[in-house]
Rosetta silent file (secondary structure, phi, psi, omega in degrees, C-alpha in Angstrom):
SEQUENCE: MDMPLWAGVFGLVTCMVFLVNAVRELRRGEEGHARNAAMIHVGMVSMFLPFSVVVIITSLV
SCORE:     score description
SCORE:     0.000 S_00000001
   1 L     0.000  -27.647 -177.730   42.962   81.580   56.466 S_00000001
   2 H   -75.035  -32.897 -176.529   45.004   81.385   59.658 S_00000001
   3 H   -63.025  -46.766  177.803   48.423   81.541   58.008 S_00000001
   4 H   -62.690  -35.816  179.092   48.074   85.061   56.503 S_00000001
   5 H   -62.020  -48.917 -177.832   46.677   86.321   59.810 S_00000001
   6 H   -72.147  -28.147  173.550   49.626   85.006   61.816 S_00000001
   7 H   -66.232  -40.048  176.568   52.083   86.172   59.175 S_00000001
   8 H   -65.868  -41.100  178.137   50.631   89.671   59.539 S_00000001
   9 H   -64.820  -42.490  177.823   50.816   89.466   63.330 S_00000001
  10 H   -61.350  -42.921  177.531   54.418   88.268   63.128 S_00000001
  11 H   -63.434  -39.343  179.122   55.249   91.164   60.811 S_00000001
  12 H   -65.193  -44.540  178.813   53.536   93.615   63.153 S_00000001
  13 H   -64.990  -42.054  178.316   55.446   92.339   66.200 S_00000001
  14 H   -61.236  -42.636  177.678   58.718   92.408   64.268 S_00000001
  15 H   -60.294  -43.721 -178.613   58.047   96.005   63.219 S_00000001
  16 H   -64.119  -40.701  178.911   57.356   97.034   66.790 S_00000001
  17 H   -63.019  -47.359  179.459   60.586   95.455   68.047 S_00000001
  18 H   -64.050  -38.911 -179.451   62.656   97.166   65.356 S_00000001
  19 H   -66.817  -43.820  179.233   60.886  100.491   65.934 S_00000001
  20 H   -62.877  -45.217  179.386   61.412  100.431   69.698 S_00000001
  21 H   -65.010  -38.200  179.812   65.098   99.556   69.316 S_00000001
  22 H   -67.449  -42.011  179.204   65.589  102.214   66.638 S_00000001
  23 H   -66.172  -39.198  177.049   63.928  104.918   68.717 S_00000001
  24 H   -61.700  -40.561  179.484   66.026  103.971   71.737 S_00000001
  25 H   -68.511  -40.890 -179.883   69.167  104.254   69.631 S_00000001
  26 H   -67.802  -30.113  178.051   68.128  107.589   68.132 S_00000001
  27 H   -71.000  -23.380  177.617   67.411  109.008   71.596 S_00000001
  28 H   -64.658  -34.754  173.902   71.007  108.254   72.627 S_00000001
  29 L    77.212   16.042  178.490   72.129  110.886   70.149 S_00000001
  30 L   -91.679  141.415  177.530   75.532  109.408   69.358 S_00000001
  31 L   -76.918  157.553  174.753   76.890  109.537   65.825 S_00000001
  32 L   135.369 -169.574 -174.893   77.998  106.404   64.041 S_00000001
  33 H   -64.296  -40.297 -177.464   76.881  103.235   62.365 S_00000001
  34 H   -63.367  -37.466  178.004   74.190  102.397   64.932 S_00000001
  35 H   -66.845  -43.341  178.366   72.491  105.769   64.388 S_00000001
  36 H   -62.411  -41.930  178.990   72.552  105.323   60.614 S_00000001
  37 H   -64.945  -38.732  179.415   71.129  101.818   60.935 S_00000001
  38 H   -64.509  -38.764  178.462   68.396  103.102   63.264 S_00000001
  39 H   -65.593  -38.531  177.231   67.382  105.754   60.736 S_00000001
  40 H   -66.499  -40.043  179.994   67.157  103.099   58.025 S_00000001
  41 H   -65.269  -36.046  177.177   65.087  100.849   60.299 S_00000001
  42 H   -62.952  -41.956  176.983   62.594  103.643   60.953 S_00000001
  43 H   -64.160  -40.803  179.097   62.151  104.016   57.197 S_00000001
  44 H   -65.670  -40.951  179.202   61.738  100.278   56.733 S_00000001
  45 H   -64.429  -37.644 -179.291   59.157  100.089   59.509 S_00000001
  46 H   -65.066  -22.782  176.324   57.192  102.948   57.968 S_00000001
  47 H   -92.085  -35.492 -173.174   56.815  100.854   54.813 S_00000001
  48 H   -85.271  -29.956 -178.734   56.340   97.402   56.357 S_00000001
  49 H   -61.425  -49.508  178.038   53.956   98.310   59.195 S_00000001
  50 H   -62.283  -34.328  178.418   51.027   99.366   56.949 S_00000001
  51 H   -63.929  -41.624  178.382   51.543   96.250   54.835 S_00000001
  52 H   -63.515  -40.180  178.854   51.276   94.042   57.933 S_00000001
  53 H   -65.623  -40.686  178.089   48.070   95.802   58.976 S_00000001
  54 H   -63.328  -41.204  178.954   46.605   95.336   55.489 S_00000001
  55 H   -63.303  -41.778  178.126   47.434   91.623   55.572 S_00000001
  56 H   -63.447  -45.991 -178.167   45.724   91.263   58.954 S_00000001
  57 H   -63.988  -43.992 -178.219   42.626   93.153   57.815 S_00000001
  58 H   -69.427  -27.859  178.477   42.291   91.246   54.544 S_00000001
  59 H   -77.085  -21.226  178.189   42.683   87.891   56.293 S_00000001
  60 H   -86.221  -21.298 -177.250   39.859   88.775   58.693 S_00000001
  61 L   -87.449    0.000    0.000   37.450   89.879   55.967 S_00000001
């Protein structure tokens, strides 16, 4: 029961790190590869974050 919980927590922390870095890059406002990668990371986080929360909730129930 502990492994899914910690996997969900790890996924949640990873999402937060990627989201913070992506938002910082997007606020810089410079064109280029880093901006494109940041936009992709925001999309990936929007899909992976709810999954991590679901894994945490289901492991606690």
